[in-house]
C-alpha positions in Angstrom: -51.3 42.8 -32.3 -48.8 40.3 -31.0 -47.6 39.9 -27.5 -44.5 41.7 -26.3 -41.7 39.9 -24.4 -39.2 41.3 -22.0 -36.4 39.2 -20.4 -34.6 40.5 -17.3 -31.9 38.2 -15.9 -33.5 34.7 -15.9 -37.1 35.9 -15.9 -39.4 36.6 -18.9 -42.3 39.0 -18.7 -44.9 38.7 -21.4 -47.4 41.4 -22.0 -50.4 40.9 -24.3 -52.3 43.8 -25.8 -55.5 44.6 -24.1 -58.9 44.4 -25.8 -60.0 47.7 -27.2 -62.9 48.0 -24.8 -60.8 47.9 -21.7 -57.4 49.1 -22.9 -57.7 52.4 -21.0 -59.7 51.2 -18.0 -58.5 51.5 -14.5 -59.1 47.7 -14.0 -56.6 46.9 -16.8 -54.0 49.3 -15.5 -54.2 48.0 -12.0 -53.8 44.4 -13.2 -50.9 45.3 -15.4 -49.2 47.1 -12.5 -49.8 44.0 -10.3 -48.1 41.7 -12.8 -45.1 44.0 -13.1 -44.9 44.3 -9.3 -44.9 40.5 -8.8 -42.3 39.9 -11.4 -40.0 42.7 -10.0 -40.4 41.3 -6.5 -39.3 37.9 -7.7 -36.3 39.4 -9.4 -35.2 41.1 -6.2 -34.9 37.7 -4.5 -31.3 36.5 -5.1 -31.4 32.6 -4.9 -27.7 32.5 -3.8 -28.5 34.9 -0.9 -31.4 32.7 0.1 -29.3 29.5 0.2 -26.4 31.3 2.0 -28.8 32.7 4.6 -30.1 29.1 5.2 -26.5 28.0 5.6 -25.6 30.9 7.9 -28.6 30.0 10.2 -27.4 26.4 10.4 -23.9 27.3 11.3 -22.4 25.5 14.4 -18.9 24.7 15.4 -19.8 21.1 15.9 -22.7 18.6 15.7 -23.5 15.2 17.1 -26.5 12.9 16.8 -27.5 9.2 16.9 -29.4 8.0 13.9 -31.8 5.1 13.4 -32.2 3.9 9.8 -34.9 1.8 8.2 -34.0 0.6 4.7 -37.1 -0.4 2.9 -36.5 -2.2 -0.4 -38.8 -2.6 -3.5 -40.4 -5.7 -1.9 -41.0 -3.8 1.4 -38.4 -5.8 3.3 -37.1 -3.7 6.2 -33.5 -3.6 7.4 -32.5 -1.6 10.5 -29.2 0.0 11.2 -27.9 2.6 13.7 -25.0 5.1 13.4 -23.4 8.0 15.3 -22.6 11.2 13.4 -20.0 13.7 14.5 -19.0 16.9 12.7 -16.6 19.7 13.4 -15.8 22.9 11.6 -17.6 25.5 9.5 -19.4 25.0 6.2 -17.0 24.4 3.3 -14.1 23.1 5.5 -15.8 20.8 8.0 -14.9 17.2 8.8 -17.4 14.5 9.7 -17.2 10.9 10.9 -20.2 8.6 10.6 -19.9 5.2 12.4 -22.3 2.3 12.5 -23.2 1.1 16.0 -25.7 -1.7 15.1 -26.4 -4.4 14.0 -23.3 -6.5 14.8 -22.4 -7.3 11.2 -21.8 -3.6 10.4 -20.7 -2.3 13.9 -17.6 -0.2 13.6 -17.8 0.5 9.9 -17.0 4.2 9.6 -16.8 6.9 7.0 -14.5 10.0 7.3 -15.5 13.0 5.1 -13.3 16.0 4.8 -15.1 18.8 3.0 -13.3 21.5 0.9 -14.7 24.9 -0.1 -13.4 24.7 -3.7 -13.7 21.0 -4.7 -15.3 17.7 -3.9 -14.7 16.1 -0.5 -12.1 13.5 0.4 -13.6 10.3 1.9 -12.2 7.2 3.5 -14.1 4.1 4.8 -12.9 1.8 7.5 -14.2 -1.8 7.6 -13.0 -3.5 10.8 -14.1 -7.0 9.8 -11.4 -7.1 7.1 -9.1 -4.6 8.9 -9.1 -2.4 5.9 -9.3 1.3 5.1 -9.9 2.5 1.6 -10.3 5.8 -0.1 -13.6 6.4 -1.9 -12.7 7.4 -5.4 -14.7 10.2 -7.1 -16.1 7.7 -9.7 -17.5 5.6 -6.8 -19.4 8.4 -5.0 -22.6 7.5 -6.8 -22.8 4.1 -5.2 -24.9 3.3 -2.2 -23.3 3.7 1.2 -23.3 0.4 2.9 -26.8 -0.8 1.8 -28.6 2.5 2.4 -30.2 4.7 -0.2 -27.7 7.5 0.6 -24.9 7.6 -1.9 -21.4 8.5 -0.8 -21.9 11.9 -2.4 -25.1 12.5 -0.5 -23.1 12.4 2.7 -21.0 15.4 1.6 -21.7 18.9 2.7 -23.5 21.1 0.1 -21.4 24.3 0.3 -23.0 27.2 -1.5 -19.8 28.2 -3.3 -19.7 25.0 -5.3 -23.1 25.6 -7.0 -24.9 28.1 -9.3 -28.5 28.9 -8.4 -31.7 30.0 -10.2 -34.9 30.9 -8.5 -37.8 29.1 -10.1 -40.7 30.4 -8.0 -42.6 29.6 -4.8 -44.5 26.5 -3.7 -46.2 25.2 -0.6 -44.7 22.0 0.9 -46.4 20.5 4.0 -48.3 23.7 4.7 -45.1 25.8 4.6 -44.5 28.4 1.8 -41.1 27.6 0.2 -38.7 29.0 -2.4 -38.1 26.6 -5.2 -34.5 26.9 -6.3 -32.5 25.1 -9.0 -28.8 24.4 -8.2 -26.2 23.2 -10.7 -22.6 22.1 -9.7 -19.8 24.3 -10.9 -17.0 22.8 -13.0 -14.8 22.4 -10.0 -17.5 20.2 -8.3 -17.6 16.6 -9.6 -21.1 15.3 -9.1 -23.3 12.4 -10.3 -26.1 15.0 -10.4 -26.4 17.4 -13.3 -28.8 19.6 -11.3 -30.9 19.6 -8.2 -34.1 21.3 -7.1 -34.3 22.7 -3.6 -37.4 23.7 -1.6 -36.4 26.1 1.3 -39.0 27.3 3.8 -39.5 31.1 3.8 -40.2 31.3 7.6 -37.0 29.6 8.9 -34.9 28.9 5.8 -34.9 25.1 6.5 -34.6 22.8 3.6 -37.7 20.5 3.3 -37.1 18.8 0.0 -34.2 18.1 -2.5 -34.7 16.4 -5.8 -31.5 15.3 -7.5 -31.4 14.8 -11.3 -29.1 13.0 -13.7 -29.4 14.2 -17.2 -33.1 15.2 -16.7 -34.0 12.0 -14.9 -35.0 12.1 -11.2 -32.4 9.9 -9.4 -33.0 10.5 -5.7 -35.4 12.5 -3.6 -34.6 13.6 0.0 -37.6 14.7 2.1 -36.9 16.6 5.4 -39.6 16.6 8.1 -40.2 16.9 11.9 -38.3 20.2 11.8 -37.5 21.5 15.3 -35.5 24.3 16.8 -32.5 22.9 18.6 -30.2 25.4 20.2 -31.5 28.1 17.8 -31.0 25.9 14.6 -34.0 24.6 12.8 -33.2 21.0 12.1 -35.1 18.1 10.4 -35.3 15.0 12.7 -36.6 12.7 9.9 -34.9 12.4 6.5 -36.3 10.1 3.9 -34.0 9.3 1.0 -35.7 7.6 -2.0 -33.8 5.9 -4.8 -36.2 6.3 -7.7 -34.5 3.7 -10.0 -34.3 1.0 -7.3 -37.7 1.9 -5.9 -36.3 1.7 -2.4 -36.0 4.2 0.5 -34.2 4.8 3.7 -35.7 6.7 6.6 -33.3 8.3 9.0 -34.5 9.3 12.4 -32.3 11.7 14.3 -32.0 11.4 18.1 -30.0 13.0 20.8 -29.0 15.9 18.6 -26.6 18.5 20.0 -24.7 21.4 18.6 -21.4 23.1 19.7 -20.1 20.3 21.7 -16.3 20.3 22.5 -14.6 18.1 20.0 -11.0 17.5 19.1 -9.7 17.9 15.6 -7.6 14.7 15.8 -10.8 12.6 16.2 -11.4 13.3 12.5 -8.4 11.6 10.9 -7.7 8.3 9.2 -5.9 7.1 12.3 -8.9 7.8 14.5 -11.1 5.7 12.2 -9.1 2.6 13.1 -8.3 3.6 16.7 -12.0 4.1 17.7 -13.5 1.1 16.0 
């Protein structure tokens, strides 16, 4: 006899005929019931709801931190930078300003990101050394942000409404059981990545790993560690972004993290980029 296959949603359940000697045994029936139970349990977990719950738990009206970056190139040469990051607003419609504070040659360089719930963000970069502000075109979002391994797109907010999701299974990362979820950008979301794999912890819904792919090839890997509860929000304090093709990586250490600080909306404008440099 051949195996029988059943497909429900994105999952396939395969049942092979049992050997004649145990076909009617209680052992076989219990194991078959267990297989069906595990598959049904997996089906009941909606990947979009998982990602949305993680986003809900990370919701804050504002956020501020100071970041120390170490950029390690393929020859292990280390370059150090510092920036301050401010964000205001809810997921999907937030605004963020990232401004370098050291070393001297990049001090004052700033990026303004205005996120949208239904399309890619708007971005402007201010370079005080040449007294110039420029809009970051969509076709340039795949390039590195000022010598780091973060691309301009990586600094956008990943709003759940701009992606489709598929649950791939479960996996343990750094001793924590995680959901493994595939995300694909919708047509309205212009992205350098054709799909991404997310690992989200089951205990606190924090993201611990993201792998970004371009046409089947791994492009960048972001690893989130040193996850702590800050004002009720589980937040990674170390992010390592690895550029696979360049064989380089950037380690971001987050310091002085605070949520729900009073901030003014007019601090997140193109005029403010120049005014506060």
